[in-house]
MDAnalysis code that builds the backbone (N, CA, C; Angstrom):
import MDAnalysis as mda
import numpy as np

u = mda.Universe.empty(471, n_residues=157, atom_resindex=np.repeat(np.arange(157), 3), trajectory=True)
u.add_TopologyAttr("name", ["N", "CA", "C"] * 157)
u.add_TopologyAttr("resid", np.arange(1, 158))
u.add_TopologyAttr("resname", ["MET", "ILE", "GLU", "GLU", "SER", "SER", "ALA", "ILE", "HIS", "ILE", "ALA", "PRO", "TRP", "LEU", "HIS", "ILE", "ILE", "THR", "PRO", "ASP", "ALA", "GLY", "VAL", "PRO", "LEU", "GLY", "GLU", "LEU", "LEU", "PRO", "ARG", "SER", "GLY", "SER", "VAL", "TYR", "VAL", "ALA", "HIS", "LEU", "ASP", "GLY", "ARG", "GLU", "MET", "THR", "ASP", "GLU", "VAL", "SER", "THR", "PHE", "GLN", "GLU", "PHE", "GLN", "GLU", "ALA", "LEU", "LYS", "PHE", "PRO", "GLU", "TYR", "PHE", "GLY", "TRP", "ASN", "TRP", "ASN", "ALA", "PHE", "HIS", "ASP", "CYS", "LEU", "ARG", "ASP", "LEU", "GLN", "TRP", "LEU", "SER", "SER", "ASP", "HIS", "HIS", "VAL", "LEU", "ILE", "ILE", "GLU", "SER", "ALA", "GLU", "GLN", "ALA", "LEU", "SER", "GLU", "ASP", "GLU", "ALA", "ALA", "ARG", "LYS", "GLU", "LEU", "LEU", "ALA", "SER", "LEU", "TRP", "GLN", "ALA", "GLY", "ARG", "ARG", "TRP", "SER", "TYR", "VAL", "LYS", "ARG", "PRO", "GLU", "GLY", "VAL", "THR", "LEU", "SER", "ARG", "LEU", "SER", "ILE", "VAL", "LEU", "SER", "SER", "ASP", "LYS", "ASN", "ALA", "MET", "PRO", "ASP", "LEU", "SER", "ARG", "SER", "PHE", "GLN", "GLU", "PHE", "ALA", "GLY", "HIS"])
u.atoms.positions = np.array([
    [-2.713, 15.414, 6.218],
    [-2.104, 14.875, 4.916],
    [-1.400, 16.240, 4.343],
    [-0.161, 15.786, 4.058],
    [0.717, 16.909, 3.813],
    [1.126, 16.826, 2.105],
    [0.843, 17.974, 1.408],
    [0.728, 17.678, 0.149],
    [2.025, 18.719, -0.267],
    [2.626, 17.913, -1.312],
    [4.165, 18.541, -2.050],
    [3.716, 18.209, -3.567],
    [4.306, 19.156, -4.168],
    [4.163, 19.024, -5.696],
    [4.247, 17.684, -6.599],
    [5.192, 16.793, -5.736],
    [5.216, 15.473, -6.406],
    [5.154, 14.297, -5.457],
    [4.497, 14.688, -4.130],
    [4.152, 13.750, -3.221],
    [3.053, 14.337, -2.248],
    [2.146, 13.218, -2.011],
    [1.301, 13.502, -0.821],
    [1.492, 12.581, -0.023],
    [1.463, 12.930, 1.544],
    [1.682, 12.013, 2.631],
    [0.389, 12.034, 2.973],
    [-0.423, 10.977, 2.875],
    [-1.685, 10.359, 3.457],
    [-1.974, 10.358, 4.999],
    [-1.128, 9.294, 5.374],
    [-0.819, 9.052, 6.744],
    [0.545, 8.352, 6.521],
    [0.966, 8.211, 8.124],
    [2.429, 7.750, 8.239],
    [2.856, 6.489, 7.385],
    [1.804, 5.859, 7.305],
    [1.990, 4.690, 6.345],
    [1.463, 4.692, 4.687],
    [1.169, 5.690, 4.402],
    [0.786, 5.771, 2.896],
    [1.224, 6.804, 2.224],
    [1.619, 6.832, 1.054],
    [2.190, 7.989, 0.337],
    [1.848, 7.845, -1.043],
    [1.686, 8.957, -1.587],
    [1.283, 8.820, -3.254],
    [2.399, 9.752, -3.588],
    [3.205, 9.318, -4.769],
    [4.097, 10.295, -5.369],
    [4.087, 9.906, -7.040],
    [4.777, 10.882, -7.577],
    [4.983, 10.683, -8.868],
    [6.126, 9.817, -9.040],
    [6.160, 9.293, -10.385],
    [7.326, 8.365, -10.814],
    [8.876, 9.027, -10.531],
    [8.634, 10.443, -10.462],
    [10.067, 10.994, -10.555],
    [10.511, 11.514, -9.496],
    [9.587, 11.389, -8.022],
    [9.859, 12.065, -6.859],
    [10.730, 10.905, -6.240],
    [10.825, 9.831, -6.267],
    [11.456, 9.122, -5.541],
    [10.947, 8.578, -4.201],
    [11.143, 7.287, -3.731],
    [10.444, 6.824, -2.622],
    [11.164, 7.530, -1.282],
    [10.334, 7.830, -0.527],
    [10.681, 8.511, 0.944],
    [11.430, 7.525, 1.905],
    [12.629, 7.088, 1.680],
    [13.311, 5.998, 2.197],
    [13.240, 6.274, 3.797],
    [13.278, 7.582, 4.094],
    [13.386, 7.923, 5.777],
    [12.355, 7.776, 6.326],
    [11.054, 7.909, 5.549],
    [9.981, 7.574, 5.971],
    [9.532, 6.227, 6.178],
    [10.127, 5.569, 5.444],
    [9.495, 4.271, 5.290],
    [10.528, 2.848, 5.868],
    [11.727, 3.413, 5.994],
    [12.728, 2.200, 6.479],
    [13.089, 2.497, 7.873],
    [13.028, 0.979, 8.499],
    [13.432, 1.428, 10.079],
    [14.797, 1.412, 10.350],
    [15.398, 1.723, 11.483],
    [16.490, 1.615, 11.676],
    [17.237, 0.373, 11.784],
    [16.595, -0.731, 12.358],
    [16.893, -1.879, 12.348],
    [15.781, -2.921, 11.872],
    [16.322, -4.042, 11.501],
    [15.422, -5.108, 11.372],
    [15.498, -5.486, 10.059],
    [14.922, -6.660, 9.463],
    [14.789, -6.976, 8.078],
    [13.632, -6.270, 7.601],
    [13.606, -6.031, 6.202],
    [12.899, -5.306, 5.345],
    [12.441, -6.136, 4.178],
    [11.052, -6.116, 4.006],
    [10.941, -7.018, 2.478],
    [9.986, -5.930, 1.746],
    [10.680, -5.694, 0.575],
    [10.050, -4.940, -0.506],
    [9.347, -5.577, -1.512],
    [7.999, -5.059, -1.879],
    [7.406, -5.614, -2.866],
    [6.963, -4.835, -3.930],
    [7.254, -4.848, -5.185],
    [7.079, -4.012, -6.088],
    [5.737, -4.568, -6.888],
    [4.750, -3.787, -7.125],
    [3.538, -4.195, -8.203],
    [3.397, -3.361, -9.226],
    [2.606, -3.691, -10.357],
    [2.548, -2.868, -11.227],
    [0.968, -2.763, -11.512],
    [0.456, -1.412, -11.037],
    [-0.981, -1.164, -11.514],
    [-1.699, -1.572, -12.739],
    [-0.546, -1.326, -13.840],
    [-1.121, -1.903, -15.182],
    [-1.543, -2.973, -15.586],
    [-0.680, -3.862, -14.604],
    [-1.103, -5.489, -14.521],
    [-2.460, -5.556, -13.986],
    [-3.122, -4.691, -13.080],
    [-4.200, -5.262, -12.191],
    [-5.334, -4.462, -12.954],
    [-5.668, -5.357, -14.011],
    [-6.877, -4.947, -14.661],
    [-8.364, -5.361, -14.237],
    [-8.259, -6.515, -13.326],
    [-9.494, -7.253, -12.886],
    [-9.022, -7.858, -11.391],
    [-10.049, -8.101, -10.997],
    [-10.019, -8.768, -9.523],
    [-8.890, -9.839, -9.544],
    [-9.203, -10.847, -10.421],
    [-8.067, -11.970, -10.389],
    [-6.528, -11.576, -10.833],
    [-6.346, -10.616, -11.560],
    [-5.265, -10.118, -11.780],
    [-4.518, -9.380, -10.826],
    [-5.335, -8.665, -10.228],
    [-4.880, -7.855, -9.034],
    [-4.593, -8.851, -7.841],
    [-5.325, -9.919, -7.646],
    [-4.815, -10.749, -6.545],
    [-3.704, -11.626, -6.687],
    [-3.422, -11.674, -8.241],
    [-2.297, -12.403, -8.821],
    [-1.156, -11.731, -8.569],
    [-1.181, -10.336, -8.644],
    [-0.079, -9.255, -8.584],
    [0.342, -9.412, -7.014],
    [-0.580, -9.335, -6.072],
    [-0.285, -9.480, -4.820],
    [0.362, -10.866, -4.069],
    [-0.374, -11.688, -4.673],
    [0.013, -13.113, -4.492],
    [1.439, -13.301, -4.607],
    [1.865, -13.101, -5.991],
    [3.254, -13.157, -6.411],
    [4.284, -12.224, -5.661],
    [3.752, -10.976, -5.524],
    [4.743, -10.179, -4.939],
    [4.732, -10.265, -3.281],
    [3.692, -10.488, -2.643],
    [3.843, -10.872, -1.039],
    [3.965, -12.295, -0.788],
    [4.058, -13.246, -1.699],
    [4.137, -14.407, -1.449],
    [2.961, -15.332, -0.649],
    [1.811, -14.826, -0.884],
    [0.405, -15.320, -0.169],
    [0.595, -16.605, -0.012],
    [0.105, -16.994, 0.968],
    [0.076, -18.767, 1.237],
    [-0.740, -19.333, 0.296],
    [-0.617, -20.778, 0.224],
    [-1.420, -21.152, -0.663],
    [-3.063, -21.344, -0.468],
    [-3.178, -21.169, 0.957],
    [-4.594, -21.045, 1.480],
    [-5.326, -19.676, 0.952],
    [-4.725, -18.647, 0.330],
    [-5.133, -17.745, -0.193],
    [-6.545, -18.035, -0.728],
    [-7.760, -17.341, -0.595],
    [-8.881, -17.790, -1.122],
    [-9.447, -16.882, -2.268],
    [-8.434, -16.057, -2.933],
    [-8.711, -15.482, -3.910],
    [-10.289, -14.472, -4.033],
    [-10.263, -14.084, -2.988],
    [-11.563, -13.120, -2.958],
    [-11.028, -11.911, -1.943],
    [-12.021, -10.931, -1.850],
    [-11.542, -9.513, -1.030],
    [-11.287, -9.771, 0.702],
    [-12.181, -10.869, 1.105],
    [-11.876, -11.193, 2.601],
    [-10.477, -11.881, 2.593],
    [-10.184, -12.727, 1.778],
    [-8.903, -13.393, 2.168],
    [-7.939, -12.445, 1.654],
    [-8.030, -11.532, 0.758],
    [-6.968, -10.656, 0.237],
    [-6.719, -9.529, 1.769],
    [-7.794, -9.147, 2.155],
    [-7.655, -8.227, 3.658],
    [-7.073, -9.249, 4.708],
    [-7.570, -10.267, 4.717],
    [-6.687, -11.103, 5.839],
    [-5.345, -11.302, 5.566],
    [-5.070, -11.672, 4.312],
    [-3.549, -11.717, 4.169],
    [-2.743, -10.810, 4.368],
    [-3.261, -9.136, 3.764],
    [-2.511, -8.259, 4.057],
    [-2.450, -7.873, 5.721],
    [-3.448, -8.223, 6.425],
    [-3.160, -8.004, 7.805],
    [-2.224, -8.965, 8.625],
    [-1.849, -10.112, 8.017],
    [-0.993, -11.152, 8.535],
    [0.597, -10.843, 8.191],
    [0.661, -11.300, 6.932],
    [2.052, -11.281, 6.193],
    [3.118, -12.097, 7.141],
    [2.987, -12.813, 8.037],
    [3.978, -13.417, 9.009],
    [4.727, -14.464, 8.256],
    [4.311, -14.994, 7.138],
    [5.035, -15.863, 6.355],
    [6.354, -15.275, 5.652],
    [6.298, -13.980, 5.861],
    [7.403, -13.226, 5.313],
    [8.574, -13.249, 5.928],
    [8.546, -13.259, 7.393],
    [9.235, -13.428, 8.597],
    [10.409, -12.149, 8.386],
    [9.642, -11.088, 8.026],
    [10.269, -9.805, 8.079],
    [9.623, -8.913, 9.363],
    [10.623, -7.856, 9.700],
    [10.366, -6.862, 10.792],
    [9.173, -5.716, 10.017],
    [9.569, -5.701, 8.806],
    [8.933, -4.375, 8.081],
    [8.654, -4.868, 6.505],
    [7.715, -4.414, 6.212],
    [7.380, -4.308, 4.741],
    [7.049, -2.970, 4.213],
    [7.436, -2.919, 2.622],
    [7.162, -1.816, 2.160],
    [6.711, -2.324, 0.878],
    [5.467, -1.797, 0.510],
    [4.731, -2.089, -0.462],
    [4.749, -1.047, -1.585],
    [5.231, -1.026, -2.827],
    [5.140, -0.243, -3.829],
    [4.428, -0.416, -5.047],
    [3.553, 0.365, -5.523],
    [2.604, 0.076, -6.444],
    [2.908, 1.215, -7.596],
    [3.492, 0.738, -8.668],
    [3.789, 1.524, -9.675],
    [2.601, 1.779, -10.643],
    [2.278, 3.032, -11.249],
    [0.959, 3.317, -11.949],
    [-0.246, 3.017, -11.210],
    [-0.329, 3.240, -10.144],
    [-1.427, 2.821, -9.130],
    [-2.725, 3.261, -9.655],
    [-2.773, 4.606, -10.463],
    [-3.846, 5.046, -10.888],
    [-4.572, 4.078, -11.882],
    [-3.922, 3.361, -12.475],
    [-4.491, 2.240, -13.396],
    [-4.892, 1.158, -12.869],
    [-4.525, 0.961, -11.751],
    [-5.162, -0.445, -10.807],
    [-6.720, -0.506, -10.661],
    [-7.250, -1.462, -11.461],
    [-8.931, -1.594, -11.369],
    [-9.437, -0.389, -12.016],
    [-8.946, 0.345, -12.764],
    [-9.357, 1.698, -13.298],
    [-10.764, 1.378, -14.017],
    [-11.231, 0.148, -14.395],
    [-12.405, -0.185, -15.072],
    [-13.440, -0.463, -14.232],
    [-13.249, -0.864, -12.906],
    [-14.051, -1.387, -12.069],
    [-14.078, -0.637, -10.570],
    [-14.966, 0.565, -10.566],
    [-14.839, 1.325, -9.433],
    [-15.355, 0.506, -8.056],
    [-16.026, -0.559, -8.102],
    [-16.497, -1.242, -6.870],
    [-15.198, -2.102, -6.410],
    [-14.429, -2.720, -7.367],
    [-13.080, -3.768, -6.846],
    [-12.269, -2.521, -6.489],
    [-11.877, -1.339, -7.240],
    [-10.830, -0.254, -6.829],
    [-11.218, 0.385, -5.203],
    [-12.526, 0.632, -5.186],
    [-12.702, 0.768, -3.582],
    [-12.188, -0.392, -2.935],
    [-12.718, -1.560, -3.196],
    [-12.238, -2.601, -2.072],
    [-10.559, -2.781, -1.913],
    [-9.824, -2.619, -3.128],
    [-8.520, -2.528, -3.052],
    [-7.941, -1.503, -1.963],
    [-8.425, -0.216, -2.236],
    [-7.996, 0.953, -1.512],
    [-8.281, 0.949, 0.013],
    [-9.726, 0.346, 0.247],
    [-9.921, 0.021, 1.783],
    [-8.993, -1.058, 2.188],
    [-8.922, -1.884, 1.622],
    [-7.738, -2.909, 2.169],
    [-6.219, -2.555, 2.560],
    [-6.058, -1.391, 1.407],
    [-4.456, -1.074, 1.634],
    [-4.818, -0.151, 2.916],
    [-5.757, 0.480, 2.902],
    [-5.962, 1.581, 4.388],
    [-5.870, 0.809, 5.402],
    [-6.803, -0.186, 5.658],
    [-7.061, -0.979, 6.602],
    [-5.839, -1.516, 7.058],
    [-5.076, -2.122, 6.395],
    [-3.873, -3.106, 6.546],
    [-2.603, -1.990, 6.986],
    [-2.810, -0.950, 6.390],
    [-1.702, 0.240, 6.853],
    [-1.905, 0.568, 8.238],
    [-3.178, 0.818, 8.817],
    [-3.767, 1.285, 9.733],
    [-3.430, 0.059, 10.763],
    [-3.501, -1.154, 10.560],
    [-3.309, -2.138, 11.369],
    [-1.914, -2.317, 11.913],
    [-1.037, -2.333, 10.804],
    [0.175, -2.528, 11.225],
    [1.110, -1.068, 11.630],
    [0.358, -0.045, 11.678],
    [0.893, 1.288, 12.307],
    [1.081, 1.499, 13.701],
    [1.195, 0.482, 14.548],
    [1.081, 0.814, 15.749],
    [2.342, 0.706, 16.501],
    [3.337, 0.593, 15.834],
    [5.123, 0.251, 16.198],
    [5.488, 1.691, 16.309],
    [6.287, 1.843, 17.645],
    [6.919, 3.162, 17.875],
    [8.471, 2.724, 17.755],
    [9.294, 4.074, 17.363],
    [10.683, 3.780, 17.402],
    [11.150, 4.205, 18.482],
    [12.432, 3.987, 19.036],
    [12.859, 4.267, 20.603],
    [12.925, 5.746, 20.755],
    [12.849, 6.536, 19.449],
    [12.694, 8.205, 19.695],
    [11.212, 8.616, 19.713],
    [10.437, 7.562, 19.755],
    [8.760, 8.025, 20.009],
    [8.156, 7.999, 18.396],
    [8.857, 8.287, 17.630],
    [8.140, 8.425, 16.324],
    [7.488, 7.367, 15.583],
    [6.140, 7.517, 15.559],
    [5.309, 6.011, 15.004],
    [6.113, 5.893, 13.406],
    [6.199, 4.612, 13.571],
    [6.754, 3.956, 12.206],
    [6.034, 2.860, 11.871],
    [5.391, 2.794, 10.784],
    [4.492, 1.457, 10.649],
    [5.367, 0.426, 10.204],
    [4.908, -0.800, 10.265],
    [5.475, -1.971, 9.925],
    [5.114, -2.475, 8.466],
    [4.125, -1.777, 7.911],
    [3.667, -1.907, 6.539],
    [3.382, -0.617, 6.062],
    [4.444, -0.278, 5.083],
    [4.637, 1.165, 4.526],
    [3.776, 0.860, 3.163],
    [3.182, 1.933, 2.544],
    [2.584, 1.657, 1.119],
    [3.173, 2.776, 0.346],
    [3.480, 2.822, -0.736],
    [3.926, 3.826, -1.742],
    [2.835, 3.604, -2.913],
    [2.376, 4.579, -3.434],
    [1.466, 4.635, -4.474],
    [2.196, 5.642, -5.669],
    [2.797, 4.957, -6.730],
    [3.524, 5.782, -7.494],
    [2.223, 6.156, -8.928],
    [2.007, 7.489, -9.043],
    [0.719, 7.937, -9.760],
    [1.308, 8.934, -10.670],
    [0.568, 9.125, -11.983],
    [0.524, 10.326, -12.840],
    [0.310, 11.473, -11.780],
    [1.085, 12.467, -12.142],
    [0.684, 13.831, -11.396],
    [-0.705, 14.102, -11.490],
    [-1.385, 14.123, -12.698],
    [-2.714, 14.582, -12.649],
    [-3.686, 13.667, -12.041],
    [-3.360, 12.366, -11.873],
    [-4.216, 11.486, -11.053],
    [-4.091, 11.583, -9.477],
    [-3.025, 12.140, -9.062],
    [-2.644, 11.908, -7.698],
    [-4.078, 12.773, -6.872],
    [-4.486, 13.854, -7.232],
    [-5.670, 14.423, -6.391],
    [-6.841, 13.375, -6.152],
    [-6.901, 12.803, -7.545],
    [-8.284, 11.556, -7.103],
    [-7.982, 10.507, -6.378],
    [-6.648, 10.112, -6.642],
    [-6.357, 8.765, -5.497],
    [-6.363, 9.466, -4.080],
    [-5.717, 10.409, -4.135],
    [-5.730, 11.233, -2.557],
    [-7.146, 11.162, -2.146],
    [-8.181, 11.767, -2.835],
    [-9.539, 11.939, -2.281],
    [-9.994, 10.369, -2.068],
    [-9.682, 9.594, -2.876],
    [-10.310, 8.275, -2.586],
    [-9.898, 7.813, -1.009],
    [-8.933, 8.112, -0.694],
    [-8.712, 7.575, 0.458],
    [-9.146, 8.545, 1.779],
    [-9.656, 9.810, 1.713],
    [-10.234, 10.633, 2.403],
    [-11.385, 10.037, 3.377],
    [-12.203, 9.282, 2.768],
    [-13.243, 8.798, 3.232],
    [-12.989, 7.560, 4.169],
    [-11.799, 6.840, 3.972],
    [-11.190, 5.893, 5.117],
    [-10.560, 6.626, 6.142],
    [-10.084, 7.826, 5.787],
    [-9.369, 8.590, 7.114],
    [-10.286, 8.933, 8.024],
    [-11.554, 9.184, 7.784],
    [-12.590, 9.722, 8.466],
    [-13.047, 8.667, 9.621],
    [-13.153, 7.444, 9.475],
    [-13.495, 6.090, 10.007],
    [-12.488, 5.818, 10.939],
])
């Protein structure tokens, strides 16, 4: 985990940044291939249903999406319907997503971690690992350490 004043790099596929830091494009975008970028807003993710709605709209989840955490996790691991070589998921105001529901927030963060890890086994020709799913969480600077700590338990497994 690399920490900077306005960015924390949790894993090759997961970055926490402040709104003014800018997205680390060099670490997110492949040298070739198609890229699908999804923008979500954590302020709109007040409960499980609104969170699923944000992801369903941004990532165009298929009609068979089951509107529960297992289905959410399965869809994040698949994404084949997007017909893209690479996916970038940007969540603005990530610290506000499910801020009133700790259990659901943990499910969301665990799903993001597992999906990023699942997609991370692709290598560039020069040998550098580059995930096919990159996740950028934009957060208030004061909330960054707590958000980072939330992922530490997943990194140990």
